[in-house]
DSSP file (Angstrom, degrees, kcal/mol; ACC not computed):
  #  RESIDUE AA STRUCTURE BP1 BP2  ACC     N-H-->O    O-->H-N    N-H-->O    O-->H-N    TCO  KAPPA ALPHA  PHI   PSI    X-CA   Y-CA   Z-CA
    1    1 A P              0   0    0      0, 0.0     2,-0.5     0, 0.0     0, 0.0   0.000 360.0 360.0 360.0 140.8    0.0    0.0    0.0
    2    2 A I        -     0   0    0      4,-0.0    22,-0.1     3,-0.0     2,-0.0  -0.974 360.0-130.3-116.1 125.8    1.1    3.5   -0.8
    3    3 A S     >  -     0   0    0     -2,-0.5     4,-2.8     1,-0.1     5,-0.2  -0.320  21.8-115.2 -70.4 157.6   -0.3    6.4    1.3
    4    4 A V  H  > S+     0   0    0      2,-0.2     4,-3.2     1,-0.2     5,-0.2   0.889 116.5  53.1 -62.2 -40.1   -1.8    9.4   -0.4
    5    5 A P  H  > S+     0   0    0      0, 0.0     4,-2.1     0, 0.0    -1,-0.2   0.911 111.8  46.1 -62.4 -38.2    0.9   11.7    0.9
    6    6 A T  H  > S+     0   0    0      2,-0.2     4,-2.0     1,-0.2    -2,-0.2   0.937 114.4  47.1 -67.2 -45.2    3.6    9.4   -0.4
    7    7 A L  H  X S+     0   0    0     -4,-2.8     4,-2.5     1,-0.2     5,-0.2   0.923 111.0  53.1 -60.7 -43.4    1.8    9.1   -3.8
    8    8 A G  H  X S+     0   0    0     -4,-3.2     4,-2.5     1,-0.2    -1,-0.2   0.896 107.2  51.5 -58.9 -40.8    1.4   12.9   -3.8
    9    9 A G  H  X S+     0   0    0     -4,-2.1     4,-2.2     2,-0.2    -1,-0.2   0.893 109.8  49.4 -61.5 -41.3    5.1   13.3   -3.2
   10   10 A L  H  X S+     0   0    0     -4,-2.0     4,-1.9     2,-0.2     7,-0.2   0.909 110.8  49.3 -64.5 -42.3    5.8   11.0   -6.2
   11   11 A V  H  < S+     0   0    0     -4,-2.5    -2,-0.2     1,-0.2    -1,-0.2   0.907 113.5  47.4 -61.6 -42.5    3.4   13.0   -8.4
   12   12 A D  H  < S+     0   0    0     -4,-2.5    -2,-0.2     1,-0.2    -1,-0.2   0.874 118.4  40.5 -66.1 -37.8    5.1   16.2   -7.3
   13   13 A D  H  < S+     0   0    0     -4,-2.2     2,-0.5     1,-0.2    -2,-0.2   0.688 114.4  49.0 -88.0 -20.2    8.6   14.9   -7.9
   14   14 A F    ><  -     0   0    0     -4,-1.9     3,-1.9    -5,-0.2    -1,-0.2  -0.865  54.2-173.5-131.0  99.6    8.2   12.9  -11.1
   15   15 A D  T 3  S+     0   0    0     -2,-0.5    -1,-0.1     1,-0.3    -4,-0.0   0.781  85.8  66.6 -60.5 -27.2    6.4   14.5  -14.1
   16   16 A Q  T 3  S+     0   0    0      2,-0.1     2,-0.9     1,-0.0    -1,-0.3   0.651  76.1  96.4 -71.5 -13.2    6.5   11.3  -15.9
   17   17 A L    <   +     0   0    0     -3,-1.9     3,-0.1    -7,-0.2    -3,-0.1  -0.686  41.4 147.1 -78.5 107.9    4.1    9.7  -13.4
   18   18 A V        +     0   0    0     -2,-0.9    28,-2.5     1,-0.2     2,-0.3   0.460  54.7  42.1-122.2  -6.8    0.8   10.2  -15.2
   19   19 A M  E     -a   46   0A   0     26,-0.2     2,-0.4    -3,-0.1    -1,-0.2  -1.000  55.6-163.1-147.8 144.5   -1.3    7.2  -14.1
   20   20 A F  E     -a   47   0A   0     26,-2.7    28,-2.0    -2,-0.3     2,-0.7  -0.994  15.2-143.3-126.5 127.2   -1.9    5.3  -10.9
   21   21 A K  E     -a   48   0A   0     -2,-0.4     2,-0.7    26,-0.2    28,-0.2  -0.828  18.4-153.2 -91.7 119.8   -3.4    1.8  -10.7
   22   22 A H  E     +a   49   0A   0     26,-3.3    28,-1.8    -2,-0.7     5,-0.1  -0.822  36.7 144.2 -98.5 114.8   -5.6    1.7   -7.7
   23   23 A E        +     0   0    0     -2,-0.7    -1,-0.1    26,-0.2    28,-0.1   0.150  24.5 133.2-135.9  18.1   -6.0   -1.8   -6.3
   24   24 A D        -     0   0    0      3,-0.1     3,-0.4   -22,-0.1    26,-0.1  -0.365  52.4-126.6 -67.7 151.1   -6.2   -1.2   -2.5
   25   25 A C  S    S+     0   0    0      1,-0.5     2,-0.1     2,-0.1    26,-0.0  -0.864 102.0  19.4-145.0 108.9   -9.0   -3.0   -0.7
   26   26 A P  S    S+     0   0    0      0, 0.0    -1,-0.5     0, 0.0    -3,-0.1   0.562  91.1 138.0 -80.0 153.5  -10.6   -1.1    0.9
   27   27 A G     >  +     0   0    0     -3,-0.4     4,-2.0    -2,-0.1     5,-0.2   0.354  29.3 105.2-144.9   4.6   -9.5    1.9   -1.1
   28   28 A L  H  > S+     0   0    0      1,-0.2     4,-2.2     2,-0.2     5,-0.2   0.898  85.2  51.0 -59.8 -41.1  -12.4    4.1   -1.7
   29   29 A A  H  > S+     0   0    0      1,-0.2     4,-2.6     2,-0.2    -1,-0.2   0.886 107.9  53.7 -65.0 -37.5  -11.3    6.7    0.9
   30   30 A K  H  > S+     0   0    0      2,-0.2     4,-2.5     1,-0.2    -1,-0.2   0.909 108.1  49.9 -62.4 -41.0   -7.8    6.8   -0.7
   31   31 A L  H  X S+     0   0    0     -4,-2.0     4,-2.2     2,-0.2    -2,-0.2   0.925 111.8  47.7 -63.9 -43.8   -9.3    7.5   -4.1
   32   32 A S  H  X S+     0   0    0     -4,-2.2     4,-2.4     1,-0.2    -2,-0.2   0.902 112.2  50.2 -61.9 -41.9  -11.4   10.4   -2.6
   33   33 A E  H  X S+     0   0    0     -4,-2.6     4,-2.3     2,-0.2    -2,-0.2   0.888 108.8  51.9 -66.0 -39.6   -8.4   11.7   -0.8
   34   34 A L  H  X S+     0   0    0     -4,-2.5     4,-1.5     2,-0.2    -1,-0.2   0.931 112.4  44.9 -61.0 -46.9   -6.3   11.7   -4.0
   35   35 A R  H  X S+     0   0    0     -4,-2.2     4,-2.1     1,-0.2    -2,-0.2   0.876 110.5  54.7 -67.7 -36.8   -9.0   13.6   -5.9
   36   36 A R  H  X S+     0   0    0     -4,-2.4     4,-1.0     1,-0.2    -1,-0.2   0.923 106.2  51.8 -60.1 -43.7   -9.4   16.1   -3.0
   37   37 A A  H  <>S+     0   0    0     -4,-2.3     5,-2.2     1,-0.2     3,-0.3   0.864 108.7  51.8 -61.9 -34.7   -5.7   16.8   -3.1
   38   38 A E  H ><5S+     0   0    0     -4,-1.5     3,-1.8     1,-0.2    -1,-0.2   0.888 104.6  55.0 -68.6 -38.3   -5.9   17.5   -6.8
   39   39 A S  H 3<5S+     0   0    0     -4,-2.1    -1,-0.2     1,-0.3    -2,-0.2   0.720 105.5  55.5 -67.5 -17.9   -8.8   19.9   -6.3
   40   40 A E  T 3<5S-     0   0    0     -4,-1.0    -1,-0.3    -3,-0.3    -2,-0.2   0.232 136.9 -77.0 -97.5  12.0   -6.5   21.7   -3.9
   41   41 A G  T < 5S+     0   0    0     -3,-1.8    -3,-0.2     1,-0.4    -2,-0.1   0.276  85.0 133.3 119.0 -12.8   -3.7   22.2   -6.5
   42   42 A R      < -     0   0    0     -5,-2.2    -1,-0.4    -6,-0.1   -34,-0.0  -0.455  67.5 -95.8 -69.6 144.7   -1.9   18.9   -6.9
   43   43 A R        -     0   0    0    -35,-0.1     2,-0.3    -2,-0.1    -1,-0.1  -0.314  44.2-113.2 -58.5 138.6   -1.3   17.9  -10.5
   44   44 A R        -     0   0    0     -6,-0.1     2,-0.4    -3,-0.1    -1,-0.1  -0.576  32.6-172.4 -79.7 136.3   -4.0   15.4  -11.7
   45   45 A V        -     0   0    0     -2,-0.3   -26,-0.2   -25,-0.0     2,-0.1  -0.945  29.8-106.6-120.9 148.2   -3.0   11.9  -12.6
   46   46 A S  E     -a   19   0A   0    -28,-2.5   -26,-2.7    -2,-0.4     2,-0.5  -0.454  30.2-152.2 -69.2 145.8   -5.3    9.3  -14.2
   47   47 A V  E     -a   20   0A   0     16,-0.2    18,-3.1   -28,-0.2    19,-1.0  -0.973  12.3-175.9-124.7 117.5   -6.5    6.6  -11.9
   48   48 A L  E     -ab  21  66A   0    -28,-2.0   -26,-3.3    -2,-0.5    19,-0.3  -0.897  17.5-142.0-108.0 142.3   -7.4    3.1  -13.3
   49   49 A V  E     +ab  22  67A   0     17,-2.1    19,-3.0    -2,-0.4   -26,-0.2  -0.684  19.3 177.7-109.1 157.5   -8.8    0.6  -11.0
   50   50 A G    >   +     0   0    0    -28,-1.8     3,-1.7    -2,-0.3     5,-0.4   0.068  38.2 115.6-121.8-128.8   -8.3   -3.2  -10.6
   51   51 A N  G >  S-     0   0    0      1,-0.3     3,-2.0     2,-0.2     4,-0.1   0.815 109.1 -69.0  56.8  34.1   -9.7   -5.8   -8.2
   52   52 A G  G 3  S-     0   0    0      1,-0.3    -1,-0.3    16,-0.1    17,-0.1   0.670  83.9 -72.7  63.9  15.6  -11.5   -7.6  -11.1
   53   53 A G  G X  S+     0   0    0     -3,-1.7     3,-1.7    15,-0.1    -1,-0.3   0.558  93.7 140.8  77.8   8.1  -13.9   -4.6  -11.3
   54   54 A L  T <  S+     0   0    0     -3,-2.0    -2,-0.1     1,-0.3    -3,-0.1   0.799  79.5  26.5 -56.2 -33.3  -15.6   -5.6   -8.1
   55   55 A Y  T 3> S+     0   0    0     -5,-0.4     4,-2.5     1,-0.1     3,-0.4   0.144  83.7 128.4-113.7  18.5  -16.0   -2.0   -6.9
   56   56 A L  H <> S+     0   0    0     -3,-1.7     4,-2.9     1,-0.2     5,-0.3   0.849  71.6  46.9 -52.0 -51.5  -16.0   -0.2  -10.3
   57   57 A P  H  > S+     0   0    0      0, 0.0     4,-2.2     0, 0.0    -1,-0.2   0.919 115.4  46.9 -60.4 -40.4  -19.2    1.9   -9.9
   58   58 A L  H  > S+     0   0    0     -3,-0.4     4,-1.0     2,-0.2    -2,-0.2   0.902 114.5  47.6 -64.3 -40.0  -18.2    3.1   -6.5
   59   59 A E  H  <>S+     0   0    0     -4,-2.5     5,-2.4     2,-0.2     4,-0.3   0.886 110.8  50.5 -70.1 -38.4  -14.7    3.9   -7.8
   60   60 A M  H ><5S+     0   0    0     -4,-2.9     3,-1.4    -5,-0.2    -2,-0.2   0.909 107.8  53.9 -64.7 -41.1  -16.0    5.7  -10.8
   61   61 A A  H 3<5S+     0   0    0     -4,-2.2    -1,-0.2     1,-0.3    -2,-0.2   0.771 107.9  52.0 -63.7 -25.6  -18.3    7.8   -8.6
   62   62 A R  T 3<5S-     0   0    0     -4,-1.0    -1,-0.3    -3,-0.3   -27,-0.2   0.405 133.5 -83.1 -95.2   2.1  -15.2    8.7   -6.5
   63   63 A G  T < 5S+     0   0    0     -3,-1.4   -16,-0.2    -4,-0.3    -3,-0.2   0.568  71.8 152.4 116.0   7.6  -13.2    9.9   -9.5
   64   64 A A      < -     0   0    0     -5,-2.4    -1,-0.2    -8,-0.1   -16,-0.2  -0.349  36.5-146.9 -66.6 155.1  -11.6    6.9  -11.2
   65   65 A D        -     0   0    0    -18,-3.1     2,-0.3     1,-0.3   -17,-0.2   0.597  62.4 -52.6 -97.5 -15.2  -10.9    7.3  -14.9
   66   66 A G  E     -b   48   0A   0    -19,-1.0   -17,-2.1   -10,-0.0     2,-0.4  -0.987  60.5 -74.8 166.6-168.2  -11.4    3.7  -15.9
   67   67 A A  E     -b   49   0A   0     -2,-0.3     2,-0.2   -19,-0.3   -17,-0.2  -0.918  18.2-176.6-125.1 147.2  -10.5    0.1  -15.2
   68   68 A M        +     0   0    0    -19,-3.0     2,-0.3    -2,-0.4   -17,-0.1  -0.696  52.4 105.9-137.8  81.1   -7.4   -1.9  -16.0
   69   69 A T        -     0   0    0     -2,-0.2     2,-0.4   -19,-0.1   -19,-0.1  -0.931  68.2 -93.7-153.2 167.9   -8.4   -5.4  -14.8
   70   70 A G        +     0   0    0     -2,-0.3     2,-0.3     2,-0.0    -2,-0.1  -0.749  44.9 148.5 -94.1 140.8   -9.5   -8.8  -15.9
   71   71 A F        -     0   0    0     -2,-0.4     6,-0.1   -18,-0.1    32,-0.1  -0.901  52.3-118.4-164.4 146.5  -13.1   -9.9  -16.2
   72   72 A A  S    S+     0   0    0     -2,-0.3     3,-0.1     1,-0.3    51,-0.1   0.644 112.6  44.1 -67.7 -15.0  -14.8  -12.4  -18.5
   73   73 A Y    >>  +     0   0    0      1,-0.1     3,-1.5    26,-0.0     4,-1.1  -0.644  65.6 166.3-126.1  74.6  -17.0   -9.6  -20.0
   74   74 A P  H 3> S+     0   0    0      0, 0.0     4,-2.2     0, 0.0     5,-0.2   0.801  72.6  66.8 -62.1 -26.8  -14.6   -6.7  -20.5
   75   75 A E  H 3> S+     0   0    0      1,-0.2     4,-2.1     2,-0.2     5,-0.1   0.818  96.1  55.5 -64.2 -27.6  -17.1   -5.0  -22.7
   76   76 A M  H <> S+     0   0    0     -3,-1.5     4,-2.5     2,-0.2    -1,-0.2   0.920 106.5  49.9 -66.9 -42.6  -19.3   -4.5  -19.7
   77   77 A L  H  X S+     0   0    0     -4,-1.1     4,-2.4     1,-0.2    -2,-0.2   0.917 111.4  49.2 -59.9 -43.4  -16.5   -2.8  -17.8
   78   78 A V  H  X S+     0   0    0     -4,-2.2     4,-2.6     1,-0.2    -1,-0.2   0.919 111.9  48.1 -63.1 -44.0  -15.9   -0.5  -20.8
   79   79 A R  H  X S+     0   0    0     -4,-2.1     4,-2.8     2,-0.2    -1,-0.2   0.894 110.1  51.6 -65.5 -40.2  -19.7    0.3  -21.0
   80   80 A V  H  X S+     0   0    0     -4,-2.5     4,-2.5     2,-0.2     5,-0.2   0.945 111.3  48.1 -61.6 -47.5  -19.9    1.0  -17.3
   81   81 A V  H  X S+     0   0    0     -4,-2.4     4,-2.8     1,-0.2     5,-0.2   0.947 112.4  49.4 -57.8 -49.3  -16.9    3.4  -17.5
   82   82 A D  H  X S+     0   0    0     -4,-2.6     4,-1.8     1,-0.2     6,-0.2   0.908 110.5  49.9 -56.8 -44.6  -18.5    5.1  -20.5
   83   83 A L  H  <>S+     0   0    0     -4,-2.8     5,-2.9     1,-0.2    -1,-0.2   0.909 112.5  46.8 -64.3 -40.6  -21.9    5.5  -18.8
   84   84 A F  H ><5S+     0   0    0     -4,-2.5     3,-1.8     1,-0.2    -2,-0.2   0.924 111.2  51.0 -65.2 -43.4  -20.2    7.0  -15.7
   85   85 A L  H 3<5S+     0   0    0     -4,-2.8    -1,-0.2     1,-0.3    -2,-0.2   0.793 108.1  53.7 -65.0 -27.4  -18.1    9.4  -17.8
   86   86 A D  T 3<5S-     0   0    0     -4,-1.8    -1,-0.3    -5,-0.2    -2,-0.2   0.399 121.2-110.3 -83.9   2.2  -21.3   10.5  -19.6
   87   87 A G  T < 5S+     0   0    0     -3,-1.8     2,-1.0     1,-0.1     3,-0.3   0.577  82.6 127.2  82.1   9.1  -22.9   11.3  -16.2
   88   88 A R     >< +     0   0    0     -5,-2.9     4,-2.2    -6,-0.2     5,-0.2  -0.457  21.8 154.5 -98.7  61.4  -25.3    8.3  -16.5
   89   89 A H  H  >  +     0   0    0     -2,-1.0     4,-2.8     1,-0.2     5,-0.2   0.878  68.3  53.2 -59.3 -43.6  -24.4    6.8  -13.1
   90   90 A D  H  > S+     0   0    0     -3,-0.3     4,-2.4     1,-0.2    -1,-0.2   0.906 110.3  48.0 -62.2 -40.3  -27.8    5.0  -12.6
   91   91 A D  H  > S+     0   0    0      2,-0.2     4,-2.3     1,-0.2    -1,-0.2   0.896 111.8  50.7 -66.3 -38.6  -27.5    3.3  -16.0
   92   92 A G  H  X S+     0   0    0     -4,-2.2     4,-2.5     2,-0.2    -2,-0.2   0.918 111.4  47.7 -63.4 -44.2  -23.9    2.3  -15.2
   93   93 A E  H  X S+     0   0    0     -4,-2.8     4,-2.8     2,-0.2    -2,-0.2   0.908 111.1  51.2 -62.3 -42.4  -25.0    0.9  -11.8
   94   94 A E  H  X S+     0   0    0     -4,-2.4     4,-1.3    -5,-0.2    -2,-0.2   0.925 111.8  45.9 -62.7 -45.7  -27.8   -1.0  -13.4
   95   95 A L  H  X S+     0   0    0     -4,-2.3     4,-0.9     2,-0.2     3,-0.4   0.936 114.3  48.4 -64.4 -45.4  -25.6   -2.6  -16.1
   96   96 A F  H >X S+     0   0    0     -4,-2.5     3,-1.2     1,-0.2     4,-1.0   0.926 107.5  55.7 -58.9 -44.9  -22.9   -3.5  -13.5
   97   97 A D  H 3< S+     0   0    0     -4,-2.8     3,-0.3     1,-0.3    -1,-0.2   0.804  99.4  60.6 -61.7 -29.5  -25.6   -5.0  -11.1
   98   98 A A  H 3< S+     0   0    0     -4,-1.3    -1,-0.3    -3,-0.4    -2,-0.2   0.824 114.2  36.0 -66.3 -29.7  -26.7   -7.3  -13.9
   99   99 A Y  H XX S+     0   0    0     -3,-1.2     4,-2.4    -4,-0.9     3,-0.9   0.504  88.8 101.2 -98.2  -6.8  -23.2   -8.8  -14.0
  100  100 A L  H 3X S+     0   0    0     -4,-1.0     4,-3.0    -3,-0.3     5,-0.3   0.833  75.8  56.5 -55.9 -40.9  -22.5   -8.6  -10.3
  101  101 A P  H 3> S+     0   0    0      0, 0.0     4,-2.3     0, 0.0    -1,-0.3   0.913 113.7  41.8 -57.9 -38.5  -23.2  -12.3   -9.5
  102  102 A L  H <> S+     0   0    0     -3,-0.9     4,-2.5     2,-0.2    -2,-0.2   0.885 112.8  53.0 -75.4 -36.7  -20.5  -13.3  -12.1
  103  103 A V  H  X S+     0   0    0     -4,-2.4     4,-0.7     2,-0.2    -1,-0.2   0.945 114.2  43.9 -58.7 -47.4  -18.1  -10.5  -11.0
  104  104 A R  H >< S+     0   0    0     -4,-3.0     3,-0.9     1,-0.2    -2,-0.2   0.923 113.3  49.9 -64.5 -45.4  -18.4  -11.9   -7.4
  105  105 A Y  H >< S+     0   0    0     -4,-2.3     3,-1.1    -5,-0.3    -1,-0.2   0.871 108.7  53.7 -64.1 -35.6  -18.1  -15.6   -8.5
  106  106 A E  H 3< S+     0   0    0     -4,-2.5    -1,-0.3     1,-0.2    10,-0.2   0.671  97.8  66.3 -73.2 -15.4  -15.0  -14.8  -10.5
  107  107 A Q  T <<  +     0   0    0     -3,-0.9    -1,-0.2    -4,-0.7    -2,-0.2   0.331  67.2 130.2 -89.3   8.8  -13.3  -13.1   -7.5
  108  108 A Q    X>  -     0   0    0     -3,-1.1     4,-2.6    -4,-0.1     3,-1.6  -0.465  66.1-115.5 -64.2 121.0  -13.0  -16.4   -5.5
  109  109 A P  T 34 S+     0   0    0      0, 0.0    -1,-0.1     0, 0.0    -2,-0.1  -0.349  97.1   8.8 -56.8 132.3   -9.4  -16.7   -4.3
  110  110 A G  T 34 S+     0   0    0      1,-0.1     4,-0.1    -3,-0.0    -2,-0.1   0.188 133.0  50.5  85.2 -17.9   -7.8  -19.7   -5.8
  111  111 A L  T X> S+     0   0    0     -3,-1.6     4,-2.0    25,-0.1     3,-0.7   0.574  79.0  91.9-122.5 -19.8  -10.6  -20.4   -8.3
  112  112 A G  H 3X S+     0   0    0     -4,-2.6     4,-2.8     1,-0.3     5,-0.2   0.823  84.5  53.1 -53.9 -41.8  -11.2  -17.1  -10.0
  113  113 A L  H 3> S+     0   0    0      1,-0.2     4,-2.8     2,-0.2    -1,-0.3   0.899 109.2  49.8 -63.7 -38.6   -8.8  -17.6  -12.9
  114  114 A A  H <> S+     0   0    0     -3,-0.7     4,-2.3     2,-0.2    -1,-0.2   0.900 110.8  50.6 -66.6 -38.3  -10.5  -20.9  -13.8
  115  115 A V  H  X S+     0   0    0     -4,-2.0     4,-2.4     2,-0.2    -2,-0.2   0.945 113.4  45.0 -60.8 -48.3  -13.9  -19.2  -13.7
  116  116 A R  H  X S+     0   0    0     -4,-2.8     4,-2.7   -10,-0.2    -2,-0.2   0.926 114.6  46.7 -64.2 -44.3  -12.8  -16.4  -16.0
  117  117 A K  H  X S+     0   0    0     -4,-2.8     4,-2.4     2,-0.2    -1,-0.2   0.874 111.8  51.7 -66.4 -36.6  -11.0  -18.7  -18.4
  118  118 A T  H  X S+     0   0    0     -4,-2.3     4,-2.7    -5,-0.2    -1,-0.2   0.935 111.9  46.6 -63.2 -46.8  -14.0  -21.1  -18.5
  119  119 A T  H  X S+     0   0    0     -4,-2.4     4,-2.0     1,-0.2    -2,-0.2   0.937 112.4  49.5 -61.7 -46.2  -16.3  -18.2  -19.2
  120  120 A L  H  <>S+     0   0    0     -4,-2.7     5,-2.3     1,-0.2     6,-0.8   0.895 111.7  49.2 -61.3 -39.3  -14.0  -16.8  -21.9
  121  121 A A  H ><5S+     0   0    0     -4,-2.4     3,-1.2     1,-0.2    -1,-0.2   0.915 109.6  51.5 -65.6 -42.6  -13.8  -20.3  -23.5
  122  122 A R  H 3<5S+     0   0    0     -4,-2.7    -1,-0.2     1,-0.3    -2,-0.2   0.844 108.9  51.5 -61.8 -32.2  -17.6  -20.7  -23.5
  123  123 A R  T 3<5S-     0   0    0     -4,-2.0    -1,-0.3    -5,-0.2    -2,-0.2   0.577 116.8-116.6 -80.0  -8.0  -17.9  -17.3  -25.2
  124  124 A G  T < 5S+     0   0    0     -3,-1.2    -3,-0.2    -4,-0.4    -2,-0.1   0.577  82.4 120.6  83.9   9.0  -15.4  -18.4  -27.9
  125  125 A A  S   <S+     0   0    0     -5,-2.3     2,-0.3    -6,-0.2    -4,-0.2   0.785  78.5  24.6 -76.5 -29.8  -12.8  -15.8  -26.9
  126  126 A I  S    S-     0   0    0     -6,-0.8    -2,-0.2    -9,-0.1    -1,-0.1  -0.927  80.0-121.1-133.3 159.7  -10.1  -18.3  -26.1
  127  127 A A  S    S-     0   0    0     -2,-0.3     2,-0.3     1,-0.2    -1,-0.1   0.851  87.6  -2.4 -71.3 -37.4   -9.6  -21.9  -27.4
  128  128 A H        -     0   0    0      2,-0.1    -1,-0.2    -3,-0.0    -8,-0.0  -0.979  58.0-125.9-154.4 163.0   -9.7  -23.7  -24.0
  129  129 A A        +     0   0    0     -2,-0.3   -11,-0.2    -3,-0.1   -12,-0.1   0.337  59.5 132.7 -96.4   6.0  -10.0  -23.0  -20.3
  130  130 A D        -     0   0    0    -13,-0.1     2,-0.3   -12,-0.1    -2,-0.1  -0.285  41.1-153.7 -61.2 139.7   -6.9  -24.8  -19.1
  131  131 A T        -     0   0    0      5,-0.3     2,-0.1     4,-0.1    -2,-0.0  -0.768  31.4 -89.9-105.8 160.0   -4.7  -22.9  -16.7
  132  132 A R    >   -     0   0    0     -2,-0.3     3,-3.4     1,-0.1    -1,-0.1  -0.414  69.8 -61.1 -65.5 143.2   -1.0  -23.6  -16.3
  133  133 A R  T 3  S+     0   0    0      1,-0.4    -1,-0.1    -2,-0.1    -3,-0.0  -0.427 126.2  22.9 -62.2 136.4   -0.1  -26.2  -13.7
  134  134 A P  T 3  S+     0   0    0      0, 0.0    -1,-0.4     0, 0.0    -2,-0.1  -0.731  98.9 124.3 -99.3  39.2   -0.7  -26.1  -10.8
  135  135 A G    <   -     0   0    0     -3,-3.4    -4,-0.1     1,-0.1   -24,-0.1   0.029  64.4 -89.8 -60.1 166.6   -3.5  -23.7  -11.7
  136  136 A P        -     0   0    0      0, 0.0     2,-0.3     0, 0.0    -5,-0.3  -0.261  34.1-166.1 -76.4 161.2   -7.1  -24.2  -10.7
  137  137 A A        -     0   0    0     -7,-0.1     2,-0.2    -2,-0.0   -22,-0.1  -0.983  28.8-104.7-141.7 150.0   -9.8  -26.0  -12.7
  138  138 A L        -     0   0    0     -2,-0.3   -27,-0.0   -24,-0.2     0, 0.0  -0.522  31.4-145.0 -74.0 140.5  -13.6  -25.9  -12.2
  139  139 A G     >  -     0   0    0     -2,-0.2     4,-2.5     1,-0.0     5,-0.2  -0.428  36.0 -90.7 -91.1 176.4  -15.1  -29.0  -10.7
  140  140 A P  H  > S+     0   0    0      0, 0.0     4,-1.8     0, 0.0     5,-0.1   0.871 126.3  49.6 -59.4 -37.8  -18.5  -30.3  -11.7
  141  141 A I  H  > S+     0   0    0      2,-0.2     4,-2.7     1,-0.2     5,-0.2   0.939 111.7  48.2 -68.9 -45.0  -20.4  -28.3   -9.0
  142  142 A E  H  > S+     0   0    0      1,-0.2     4,-2.5     2,-0.2    -1,-0.2   0.872 109.0  54.0 -62.8 -36.0  -18.6  -25.1  -10.0
  143  143 A S  H  X S+     0   0    0     -4,-2.5     4,-2.1     2,-0.2    -1,-0.2   0.910 110.0  47.0 -64.1 -40.9  -19.4  -25.7  -13.6
  144  144 A I  H  X S+     0   0    0     -4,-1.8     4,-2.4     2,-0.2    -2,-0.2   0.920 111.9  50.5 -66.0 -44.4  -23.1  -26.1  -12.8
  145  145 A E  H  X S+     0   0    0     -4,-2.7     4,-2.6     1,-0.2    -2,-0.2   0.899 109.4  50.8 -59.4 -40.2  -23.0  -22.9  -10.7
  146  146 A L  H  X S+     0   0    0     -4,-2.5     4,-2.6     2,-0.2    -1,-0.2   0.908 109.2  51.5 -64.3 -42.2  -21.3  -21.0  -13.4
  147  147 A D  H  X S+     0   0    0     -4,-2.1     4,-2.2     2,-0.2    -2,-0.2   0.925 111.6  47.4 -56.5 -45.7  -24.0  -22.2  -15.9
  148  148 A Q  H  X S+     0   0    0     -4,-2.4     4,-2.2     1,-0.2    -2,-0.2   0.909 112.2  48.4 -65.2 -43.8  -26.7  -21.0  -13.4
  149  149 A I  H  X S+     0   0    0     -4,-2.6     4,-2.0     1,-0.2     5,-0.4   0.906 112.4  49.8 -63.2 -41.9  -25.1  -17.7  -12.9
  150  150 A G  H  X S+     0   0    0     -4,-2.6     4,-1.3     1,-0.2    -2,-0.2   0.888 112.8  45.2 -66.5 -39.7  -24.7  -17.1  -16.6
  151  151 A R  H  < S+     0   0    0     -4,-2.2    -1,-0.2    -5,-0.2    -2,-0.2   0.884 118.1  43.2 -70.4 -37.7  -28.3  -18.0  -17.5
  152  152 A A  H  < S+     0   0    0     -4,-2.2    -2,-0.2    -5,-0.2    -1,-0.2   0.792 128.7  17.0 -82.4 -26.4  -29.8  -15.9  -14.7
  153  153 A H  H  <        0   0    0     -4,-2.0    -3,-0.2    -5,-0.2    -2,-0.1   0.635 360.0 360.0-128.5 -15.1  -27.8  -12.8  -14.9
  154  154 A V     <        0   0    0     -4,-1.3    -3,-0.1    -5,-0.4    -4,-0.1   0.407 360.0 360.0-119.2 360.0  -25.9  -12.2  -18.1
């Protein structure tokens, strides 16, 4: 973790620092503090968020510029960002909420990569869902759960 004062010092000292990837958890207060410092005169830097997009609408509402993260439906992340940047926060929240069960399911520690790759393979975006050894793989129950989540929410 990097504190906002430390990050601010880096921004002040290094003109080439133009973007910050925000992946703290929790980190919403840090994002607000960073934007508040900019409103008080600190040079603005772009903030892209990670964490699989789990907090994207909240982060966009607090001043994030976009996302740089993995999710099996990247086009949803792009659309949510566009809606927020267009001032259509409610529409962005509604779209995000439709995908939230899958966002949450994909964030499981130790299994999330297998969930994402399986979804991408089912979508035809990649040839197969295998992960490098000793990576995770979905079991039969997880595969059924993913089917149910996909049918109900996406």
